[in-house]
N, C-alpha and C positions, 0 to 999 in steps of 0.2 A: 171813866179812867180807872185802870186796874190798880189794885193795891200791891205794894212791893213786899215781897216775902223776905224778911230780914233774919229768918231763922238760920242758925248755924253758918253765918258768913264771916264771923270774926277772924279766926285763924286762916280759913280758906282765902279770905280777902287779902290777908297779909302775904300769903304765898303768891297769889296772883299779882299783887302790886310789885313784889320782888321780881316775878317773871317778866312783868311789863317793862321794868327797868332794864333787865338783862337782854331782852329780845326786842325792845323797841315798842311793839304793840302786839296785841293778840286779836286776830279777826273775830268779829262777833260770832260768826258761824262756828268757829272752833271752840270759843268759850262756852257757847250754849250746849255743845256736846260733851264738854269736859266735866268730869267729876273728880273730886279730890278725896283722898283718904285723910281723915282727920287724925293728926298725931299731935302729941304734946311737944313743946319746944325741946326738951331733953331727948326725946325720941328722934327728932329731926337732927339734932347734933350727933347722936349716935349713928344715924344713917349716913350723914356726911362723912364721919370718920371711917365707917365701913367702906364707903365708895372710894375714899382717898387711899385706904389700905389696898383695896382691890386693884387699883391702877398704879400702885407704887408712886404716890403723889409727889413726894420730895424729889425722887429721881426724875419723874416725868417733867417737873418744873424746870429742872436743869437742862433737860433735852429740848423742850418745846416752849418754855416760857410760862410763868405763873398765870398770866391772864388767859392764855389759850387753854391751859389745863383746868383752871377754875370754871371756864365756860362749859367744858365737858362734864366736870363734876356736877354743875348745876343742871345740865341737861339730863344726866343720868338720874339725879335726884327727882327731877320733874317726872320722869318716866316711872320711877319707883313709887311716887306719890299719886300716880294716876289710877283711876278706876274707870271701868267702862271700856272705851276704845281709844286707840291712838292711830293717827295717820302716819304711815310709813310710805313715802312717795305718794302715790295716788290711791293706796290701798288702806282701808280702815281695818285694823287688826285688833283683836282683844288685848287689852292692856296687860293681862297676865302673860300672854305669849311674848309680847315685847319685853316685859320685865325679865322673863326667863333668859332671853338672849342677852340682855344688857348685864345680867349677873355674870356673864362669861367674859366680859370685856376686860382686857388687861393692857399693860403698857405697849405690848407689841401691836395690839389692835389700834391703839392711839397713833403709833408711828405710821401704820398703814393708812389710817384715815387722814392724817396730816400730809403724808406723801401724796395721796390721791387728791386731796384738796388743792395742794400746790400745783399738781399736774393739770387738774381740771380747770383751775382758775386761769391758767396760761392760755387755755384753748377758748374759753368763753366765760362771760361774767356769770357768777352765781347770784341769782336774784333773791332766793330765800335761803339764807345760810342755815337757819334753824332746821328747816326741812331737809336740806342737804346733809347736815350733820346727823340728824336722826336716822336718815336712810343709810348713810355710810356706816354709822356705828352698828345699826341693826344687821347690815350685810357683812360686816367685817369678819366675824367668827366663821362665816360660811365660805367666804371667798379668799381669805388671806393666803391659805396654803397654795391654792391654784395660781394666784397672782404671782407669788414669789417663785413657784416652780416654772411658770412661764418666763419670768425674767431671767432665771438661771439658764433655761433652754435657749433663749434668745442670745444671751451673752456667750454661751458656749458655741453656738452656731456662727456667731458674727465676731468672734475673737474679742469680746468685751467692748466692741464699738457700738455707740448709739446710733 
């Protein structure tokens, strides 16, 4: 029987326990590959405030609802606290690369992601919401301009009819 390594699990365990509550459960395979950056409680509070400012939290809550926005804040924080790699869709990417993209996310990206979520969920059931949101948020800064340009072109060609 192997011995359990209890080194450095206090704060990391608290974060994972919170993540488990937010996301239901974490597959063992994902947990084993996950590493967390150790921060003090006040540093986490500062990070949460920075994320809220980045996405215009108060206004976002009036537009999309506090519960939905809080879930995005928690997801962005999870990415910011990650080290090692993160799965975006089926691709394992360096956490630093994902963090760089997530630092660009603003309220317009949230609007785009929530609109895409609504549209996608009408077409099919989303089985892994966390994975969907991670992927949508990661792709939002890259695809938002093309998406809205396409929508405008479609509306202009079809007289605004869907």
